C-alpha positions in Angstrom: 0.6 19.3 -5.5 2.6 17.0 -3.2 1.6 13.3 -3.2 0.7 13.6 0.5 -1.6 16.5 -0.2 -3.1 14.7 -3.1 -3.9 11.6 -1.0 -5.5 13.7 1.7 -7.6 15.5 -1.0 -8.7 12.2 -2.5 -9.7 10.8 0.9 -11.8 13.9 1.6 -13.4 14.1 -1.8 -17.2 13.2 -1.9 -16.5 10.2 -4.1 -15.0 7.1 -2.5 -11.3 6.5 -3.2 -10.5 3.1 -4.6 -7.0 1.9 -3.9 -5.9 -1.5 -5.3 -3.1 -3.3 -3.5 0.2 -3.7 -5.3 1.9 -7.0 -5.0 5.2 -5.7 -6.4 6.6 -2.9 -8.5 5.3 -4.4 -11.7 1.7 -4.6 -10.4 2.1 -1.0 -9.1 2.9 0.1 -12.6 -0.2 -1.8 -13.9 -2.4 -0.1 -11.3 -1.2 3.3 -12.3 -1.6 2.6 -16.0 -5.1 1.4 -15.3 -6.0 4.9 -14.2 -6.3 4.5 -10.4 -5.5 7.7 -8.4 -3.5 6.0 -5.6 -2.4 2.5 -4.5 -2.0 0.5 -1.3 0.9 -1.6 -0.2 0.1 -4.1 2.6 2.3 -6.3 4.7 0.3 -9.4 3.5 1.3 -9.1 -0.2 4.7 -7.7 0.6 5.5 -10.7 2.8 4.2 -13.0 0.1 6.2 -11.3 -2.7 9.4 -10.9 -0.8 9.5 -14.0 1.3 6.8 -16.4 0.1 5.4 -16.4 3.6 2.1 -15.5 5.4 1.5 -12.2 7.1 2.5 -13.1 10.7 5.2 -10.4 11.4 8.1 -12.0 9.4 8.8 -8.9 7.4 11.1 -6.4 9.1 10.8 -2.6 9.0 13.8 -2.2 6.8 12.7 -4.9 4.3 9.3 -3.1 4.1 11.0 0.3 3.7 13.2 -1.0 0.8 10.1 -2.5 -0.8 8.2 0.8 -0.5 11.1 2.8 -1.9 11.1 0.6 -5.1 7.4 1.1 -5.6 7.4 4.9 -5.0 10.2 5.1 -7.5 8.1 3.2 -10.1 4.9 5.2 -10.0 3.9 8.8 -9.8 0.6 8.3 -7.9 0.4 8.4 -4.1 1.3 5.2 -2.2 -0.5 4.4 1.0 1.5 1.9 3.3 1.0 -0.7 6.0 3.0 0.3 9.1 1.8 -2.7 11.0 2.1 -2.3 14.8 4.8 0.3 14.2 7.3 -2.5 14.7 7.5 -2.1 18.5 6.8 0.6 21.1 6.3 4.3 20.7 9.9 5.0 19.8 9.8 2.3 17.2 6.6 3.8 15.8 8.3 7.2 15.4 11.1 5.5 13.5 8.7 3.6 11.3 7.0 6.8 10.3 10.2 8.6 9.6 11.6 5.6 7.5 8.4 5.2 5.5 8.0 8.9 4.9 11.6 9.0 3.7 10.9 6.1 1.3 8.2 8.2 -0.3 5.0 7.0 1.3 2.1 9.5 1.0 0.4 7.9 4.0 0.5 5.0 6.4 -1.3 3.2 9.2 -0.5 1.9 12.6 -2.6 -0.8 14.2 -3.4 -1.8 17.8 -2.6 -5.5 17.6 -0.1 -7.1 20.0 3.2 -8.0 18.3 3.7 -10.4 16.6 0.6 -9.4 14.7 -1.6 -11.5 12.3 -3.5 -10.6 9.2 -6.7 -8.9 10.3 -8.9 -11.7 8.9 -7.0 -14.5 10.7 -7.9 -16.0 14.0 -6.0 -15.6 17.3 -5.5 -11.8 17.3 -4.9 -9.8 20.5 -4.9 -6.0 21.0 -3.0 -3.7 23.2 -4.7 -1.4 25.7 -6.2 1.9 24.5 -3.6 3.9 26.3 -0.8 2.1 24.4 -2.3 2.8 21.0 -3.1 6.4 21.8 0.5 6.9 22.7 1.5 5.3 19.4 -0.8 7.6 17.5 0.8 10.7 19.2 4.3 9.4 18.5 3.4 8.8 14.8 1.9 12.3 14.4 4.9 14.0 16.1 7.4 12.0 13.9 6.1 13.0 10.5 8.0 15.8 8.7 5.2 16.6 6.2 2.0 17.6 8.1 0.0 16.3 5.1 1.4 12.8 5.5 -1.8 10.8 6.2 -1.7 8.8 9.4 -4.5 6.2 9.7 -5.3 4.4 13.0 -6.5 0.8 12.7 -8.2 -1.2 15.4 -8.6 -5.0 15.5 -10.6 -4.8 18.7 -13.9 -6.0 17.0 -12.7 -9.7 16.8 -11.3 -9.6 20.3 -13.5 -7.3 22.4 -16.6 -6.7 20.3 -18.0 -4.0 18.1 -18.8 -1.5 20.8 -15.1 -1.4 22.0 -13.9 -1.2 18.3 -16.2 1.8 17.7 -15.1 3.5 21.0 -11.5 3.0 20.0 -12.1 4.5 16.6 -13.6 7.6 18.2 -10.7 7.9 20.6 -8.1 7.4 17.9 -9.7 10.2 15.8 -9.7 12.5 18.9 -6.0 11.7 19.3 -5.4 13.2 15.8 -5.6 10.3 13.3 -6.6 11.5 9.8 -8.4 8.3 8.9 -9.9 5.4 10.9 -10.0 1.7 10.0 -12.1 -0.7 12.0 -10.9 -4.1 10.7 -13.0 -7.1 9.8 -16.7 -6.1 10.5 -18.8 -9.2 9.8 -21.9 -7.7 8.3 -23.3 -4.7 6.5 -25.1 -3.7 9.6 -21.8 -3.6 11.5 -20.3 -1.5 8.7 -23.2 0.9 8.8 -22.8 1.3 12.6 -19.1 2.1 12.3 -19.8 4.9 10.0 -22.8 6.3 11.9 -20.9 6.4 15.2 -17.4 7.4 14.3 -17.2 11.0 13.1 -14.2 10.6 10.9 -13.1 9.6 7.4 -13.1 5.7 7.3 -11.6 3.0 5.3 -13.1 -0.3 4.1 -11.0 -3.4 3.5 -12.2 -5.7 0.7 -10.4 -9.1 1.2 -11.7 -11.8 -1.1 -12.8 -14.7 1.1 -12.2 -12.8 4.3 -14.6 -12.0 7.2 -16.1 -8.8 5.8 -18.7 -8.7 3.0 -16.9 -7.7 -0.2 -19.1 -4.8 -1.5 -18.8 -2.6 -4.6 -17.2 0.8 -4.1 -20.4 2.7 -4.7 -22.3 0.7 -2.0 -19.5 1.3 0.4 -19.7 5.0 -0.3 -23.4 4.9 0.5 -22.6 3.2 3.8 -20.3 6.2 4.6 -16.8 5.0 3.7 -14.3 7.4 2.2 -11.7 4.8 1.1 -11.8 1.2 0.0 -8.7 -0.9 -0.5 -8.4 -4.3 -2.3 -5.1 -5.2 -0.6 -4.6 -8.8 -1.7 -6.6 -9.1 -5.0 -3.4 -8.8 -7.2 -1.5 -11.3 -5.0 -4.3 -13.9 -5.3 -4.7 -13.3 -9.1 -0.9 -13.7 -9.6 -0.7 -16.8 -7.4 -3.6 -18.5 -9.2 -2.3 -17.5 -12.7 1.2 -18.7 -12.1 0.0 -21.9 -10.6 -2.1 -22.6 -13.7 0.9 -21.7 -16.0 3.2 -24.1 -14.1 0.6 -26.9 -14.2 0.2 -26.4 -18.0 4.0 -26.5 -18.5 4.5 -29.5 -16.2 1.7 -31.5 -17.9 2.3 -30.6 -21.6 6.0 -29.5 -21.7 5.0 -26.2 -23.3 3.2 -22.9 -22.5 1.3 -22.9 -25.8 -2.0 -23.8 -24.1 -1.6 -20.8 -21.8 -0.7 -18.4 -24.6 -4.0 -16.5 -24.6 -3.6 -15.7 -20.9 -0.1 -14.3 -21.3 1.5 -11.2 -22.9 4.1 -12.0 -25.5 7.6 -10.5 -25.7 6.8 -7.5 -27.8 3.6 -6.6 -26.0 5.3 -6.7 -22.6 8.2 -4.6 -23.8 5.9 -2.0 -25.0 4.0 -2.0 -21.7 7.1 -1.8 -19.6 8.5 1.1 -21.7 11.6 -0.4 -23.2 11.6 1.8 -26.3 11.1 5.0 -24.2 14.2 4.1 -22.2 16.2 3.2 -25.3 15.2 6.6 -26.8 16.4 8.4 -23.7 19.6 6.4 -23.9 20.2 7.3 -27.5 19.6 11.0 -26.8 22.3 11.1 -24.1 24.8 9.2 -26.4 24.1 11.5 -29.3 24.7 14.5 -27.0 28.0 13.0 -25.8 29.1 12.4 -29.4 28.2 15.9 -30.4 30.2 17.4 -27.5 33.2 15.2 -28.2 33.2 16.2 -31.9 32.7 19.9 -31.5 35.1 21.8 -33.8 37.8 23.9 -32.2 37.2 22.4 -28.8 40.2 22.8 -26.5 40.3 20.6 -23.4 40.4 22.6 -20.2 43.3 21.3 -18.1 44.0 22.2 -14.5 47.1 24.2 -14.2 49.8 23.5 -11.5 
């Protein structure tokens, strides 16, 4: 089955789909090896990984597309992608969808924030009018080549205009054809329950450690009615904290010995990353080349004339 179809199936399955966020290609490989069915790539960790900056619209579309292409080339599981505001108006949205689909994304979302956007759990957000976002959804749906490419609509209206408006937008975005609905940053379990009671659509929950929304176990979110939960920044936060600790250890002691039990060693990492498998593949091709070159009675075929 195509990765787009797989992602759609996982979303519609009775059991909630858990998608960890990949910080980079290495963490994407770790997510796949851990046994997760799909992964998420957000603008927040991508901006941190590629630029060392916060998620405030620094990352361009083409930088994100290149990042996604590297990740989809690394793993075999579906990759769900942050399309931000679509990087502009309706025509930019169409291009965003085409570029991300070409990069191998199995699904993506578009949000209704005003550009330049902010991380959904930051202050100072603004949202576009309903009609502008509905036009973007239509443009996104028309731009996809594969009809199974998952298009999610995200609204940040809760923080700006209140829960009633956010729910109303979620209903409208579903009626416009969005496959999945994401109401960003509810502040309580009761708000999360209302979202799922009133929006008749598959929904996504966003577990951001230290963010505005209660971080709940996947099973509890499933009980509330969510179909998908992402942990978009957990890997980024873990990497930042671990590397900070490592650098402090090295600066203070002049060695990494004290951090050894928190690190892989050379051989362990090479086994994880698949060095020997690649070397074996390399040897196979070289042996085939030698066998062809040494074949008895071989006469080179030369072009005449």
